[in-house]
C-alpha atoms as one frame of an Amber mdcrd trajectory, in Angstrom:
protein
  95.195  93.687  93.685  93.287  92.138  96.528  89.837  90.599  95.972  87.211
  92.280  98.023  83.542  91.062  98.174  80.801  93.513  98.925  78.199  91.879
 101.225  74.450  91.646 101.205  73.243  90.995 104.754  69.931  90.066 106.429
  68.019  92.175 108.925  66.228  90.654 111.869  62.980  92.346 112.961  62.588
  91.653 116.713  60.102  93.492 118.874  62.829  95.373 120.905  64.376  96.919
 117.794  64.352 100.454 116.480  62.309 101.521 113.548  64.883 104.061 112.435
  68.416 103.440 113.588  69.426 100.651 111.244  67.534 101.883 108.215  68.951
 105.429 108.567  72.456 104.046 109.237  72.285 101.923 106.037  70.769 104.769
 104.001  67.633 102.738 103.086  65.344 104.802 100.898  62.315 102.514 101.554
  61.496 101.041 104.903  58.487 100.524 107.150  58.658 103.213 109.955  56.410
 101.108 112.068  58.540  97.977 111.867  61.290  97.239 114.417  64.718  96.820
 112.825  66.782  95.087 115.518  69.888  93.426 114.063  71.859  93.091 110.817
  73.727  89.794 110.719  77.135  89.515 108.850  78.657  86.113 108.567  77.829
  82.477 107.642  75.522  81.564 110.440  72.759  79.321 109.013  69.981  81.381
 110.545  70.778  84.407 108.335  73.868  83.965 106.061  75.330  86.822 104.148
  75.674  86.790 100.347  78.425  88.254  98.206  76.400  88.224  94.948  72.932
  87.322  94.035  72.523  83.702  94.886  76.057  83.204  96.015  76.538  82.797
  99.778  79.537  84.158 101.634  80.152  80.669 102.890  81.092  79.421  99.379
  83.859  82.034  99.419  84.972  82.070 103.075  84.093  78.653 104.389  82.447
  78.556 107.866  83.511  81.627 109.843  84.088  81.194 113.628  82.257  84.477
 114.503  78.912  86.249 113.975  79.139  89.937 113.505  76.067  92.196 114.120
  74.864  95.656 113.955  72.345  96.022 116.861  69.773  98.646 117.582  68.056
  98.420 121.041  64.956 100.617 121.569  63.282  98.385 124.160  65.109  96.190
 126.671  66.121  92.634 125.615  65.380  89.692 127.679  67.502  88.711 130.670
  69.592  85.990 129.128  72.684  83.836 129.541  74.775  81.897 126.999  76.445
  78.499 127.316  80.085  77.481 127.054  81.105  74.808 124.550  80.487  71.825
 126.774  77.096  73.092 127.845  76.110  73.820 124.327  76.959  70.364 123.035
  75.120  68.692 125.905  72.027  70.932 125.597  71.936  70.524 121.829  72.090
  66.759 122.112  69.497  66.633 124.797  66.930  68.734 122.892  67.541  66.675
 119.743  66.847  63.529 121.720  63.700  65.132 123.119  62.495  65.724 119.562
  62.225  69.477 119.779  62.409  70.942 116.292  65.358  73.157 115.595  63.062
  76.041 114.802  60.774  75.555 117.723  60.169  78.499 120.050  60.723  76.166
 122.907  64.309  75.446 121.873  67.257  76.794 123.891  70.046  75.306 121.871
  70.104  75.811 118.117  73.733  74.737 117.690  76.687  73.184 119.496  78.728
  76.303 119.919  79.606  78.470 122.985  78.395  82.043 122.871  80.893  84.564
 124.185  80.092  88.061 122.997  81.471  91.587 122.840  79.553  94.859 122.350
  81.000  98.125 121.154  78.972 101.265 121.457  78.238 103.498 118.448  75.839
 105.677 120.498  75.664 105.549 124.353  74.667 101.963 125.124  73.102 100.825
 128.423  73.031  97.259 129.743  72.923  95.241 132.950  75.541  92.371 133.251
  77.028  90.243 135.855  75.997  89.777 139.506  76.847  92.756 141.968  78.958
  92.342 145.019  76.677  91.289 147.889  77.052  94.641 149.760  75.823  96.551
 146.660  72.811  94.242 146.385  71.947  94.982 150.117  72.339  98.653 149.424
  70.037  98.578 146.400  67.353  96.905 148.544  67.457  99.849 150.875  65.332
 102.149 148.735  66.826 105.355 147.551  70.528 104.333 148.049  70.822 103.527
 144.380  68.287 105.719 142.787  69.350 104.983 139.165  68.710 101.283 139.689
  65.230 101.854 141.020  64.455 104.269 138.067  65.368 101.358 135.754  63.174
  98.959 137.773  60.206 101.347 137.196  61.016 101.562 133.526  61.175  97.825
 133.135  57.939  97.392 135.200  56.012  99.725 132.822  56.989  97.409 129.987
  56.767  94.077 131.600  54.223  94.270 134.457  54.026  91.135 136.708  57.461
  89.925 135.368  59.891  89.286 138.284  62.737  90.120 135.912  62.037  93.795
 136.319  64.056  93.637 139.598  67.259  92.488 137.905  68.822  95.926 138.088
  68.985  95.452 141.858  71.364  92.568 141.575  73.048  92.945 138.104  75.587
  95.669 137.403  74.167  98.705 135.476  76.622  99.911 132.775  76.492 102.646
 130.179  79.100 102.505 127.422  80.044 105.705 125.702  80.695 105.683 121.852
  83.871 103.648 121.200  83.812 101.833 124.538  83.598  98.025 124.369  82.535
  95.310 126.843  83.216  91.546 126.740  80.569  89.308 128.171  81.722  85.682
 128.610  79.419  82.616 128.583  77.636  82.154 131.899  77.140  85.848 132.526
  73.477  86.915 132.965  72.824  90.171 131.139  70.232  92.290 129.276  70.718
  95.130 126.815  68.534  98.059 127.801  69.050 100.690 125.047  71.542 101.920
 122.406  73.175 101.324 119.052  76.337  99.282 118.561  78.424  96.653 116.842
  78.415  93.200 118.345  80.876  90.276 117.763  80.319  86.812 119.130  81.103
  83.176 118.544  79.058  81.748 115.670  76.028  80.712 117.786  72.381  81.531
 118.455  72.023  79.756 121.803  70.035  81.865 124.137  68.554  80.860 127.601
  66.152  83.437 128.731  65.054  84.255 132.288  62.544  87.138 131.955  61.604
  90.475 130.317  60.345  88.677 127.291  57.259  87.053 125.714  59.537  84.334
 124.282  60.322  81.010 125.936  61.705  81.303 129.429  63.636  78.476 131.066
  64.544  79.559 134.595  65.868  76.089 135.591  68.286  76.007 132.593  69.286
  79.668 133.229  70.229  78.813 136.816  72.255  75.801 135.643  74.159  77.784
 133.065  74.699  81.034 135.081  77.849  81.500 137.129  76.465  82.636 140.501
  79.512  84.691 141.523  79.997  88.571 141.586  81.418  89.712 138.230  81.882
  93.215 136.774  82.788  93.182 133.099  85.730  95.379 132.260  85.126  98.262
 129.962  87.543  98.492 127.060  88.461 102.120 126.364  89.071 103.317 122.767
  92.665 104.065 121.870  93.950 107.532 120.913  95.580 105.786 117.935  93.707
 105.161 114.700  93.370 101.419 115.580  91.679  99.867 118.684  91.485  96.193
 119.331  88.754  94.650 121.300  89.697  90.953 121.985  87.485  88.023 122.804
  89.653  85.912 125.251  90.202  82.383 124.136  88.905  83.019 120.562  90.892
  83.347 117.393  89.061  86.473 116.292  88.798  90.062 117.506  86.920  93.228
 116.774  88.890  96.272 115.495  87.794  99.834 115.204  89.734 101.780 112.604
  89.568 105.540 112.180  91.246 106.931 109.127  94.122 104.505 109.458  96.594
 103.964 106.601  96.910 100.117 106.732  94.582  97.261 107.583  95.619  94.899
 110.495  97.148  91.556 109.544  94.559  88.835 109.544  93.509  85.619 107.823
  89.852  86.725 107.123  87.749  89.735 107.953  84.319  91.265 107.620  84.303
  95.088 107.586  81.457  97.632 108.170  81.937 101.277 107.357  80.388 103.377
 110.107  81.288 106.856 109.118  82.544 108.709 106.020  83.929 107.065 102.903
  86.687 104.496 102.601  88.809 104.118  99.444  90.785 100.851  99.013  91.967
  98.803  96.040  90.325 101.234  93.603  86.967 100.755  95.311  84.869 103.032
  97.435  82.702 101.920 100.420  80.340 104.362 102.083  78.690 104.442 105.509
  76.568 101.394 106.094  78.284  99.246 103.443  80.150  96.048 104.469  82.599
  93.776 102.645  84.562  90.586 103.080  88.356  90.449 102.876  89.789  86.962
 102.332  93.269  87.745 103.706  95.575  90.539 104.614  99.213  89.590 105.270
 102.445  91.408 105.971 103.531  90.896 102.369 100.260  92.265 100.942  99.027
  94.990 103.320  95.668  96.595 102.482  96.024 100.325 102.094  93.184 102.539
 103.376  92.400 106.057 102.303  89.764 108.629 103.158  88.030 110.141 106.186
  86.249 107.128 107.501  85.586 104.847 110.520  84.931 101.160 110.348  84.539
  98.037 112.465  86.325  94.902 111.354  85.781  91.383 112.676  89.051  89.651
 111.976  90.211  86.127 112.250  93.783  86.694 113.618  95.105  83.090 113.575
  94.077  79.691 112.497  93.349  77.199 115.261
């Protein structure tokens, strides 16, 4: 019988979060309805590591995981931001250390030396802006009513962030709304901002964020211009499969996000963190309900994990060892 570890995860309370989505999803009986619940972190990141039992960290069981897996609830727009690649993260982390900026300082851009590529998969309709538009579309948006939806978003952002030049970002960044089950990969160097929605997010194990607007936090426009790739780019939407299993890969990484809907067997992997999103899953004589998560040390061809029940889950899987 395979060993499965049920997880205890930490929740981040950022201003842009929803007071209801995450608590109701997790089935919390007691929560503050006036408090924004923005993210639940699953993994070994030092900012909010998961535990498998009281006082025992997941890292003691799994080692350092290469990914950070999140449940994210966006009620207000996030900041316009961009993330570094590996080389940029190492250089920025070293520079800020040499400048004597404390690791927990709000003025810090680089909290680690890792790249931050990320993928979002929608649980509810999820709206974001990401990547620079083609020049002809930018010219059209500046014409007034040509792209009415973009101007509607500008007015919405302006009501939340008056006097912030970032409110005009929908006029030059692509506006995208993902339907449930659709995924989107955002590589390092791509400016983006989440606008609204509820989803599962998988990224490299990093918390490096360079902000350019739509926030009360530290903004570093010079660093954002240095890190951003100033070329037109439209992220490709990954459509869900008609089969029980859909894979959402992160190019160049040794881990992927899977969505499993009532499948019979778990995909082969070295390690995985799983989050049940609907129904009830039965496996290895254990039952996991909506909102519950667990860590799976391994799942090979010789020892497949059998799944039973009417359920849906996301799984962040390390697919090979690099």
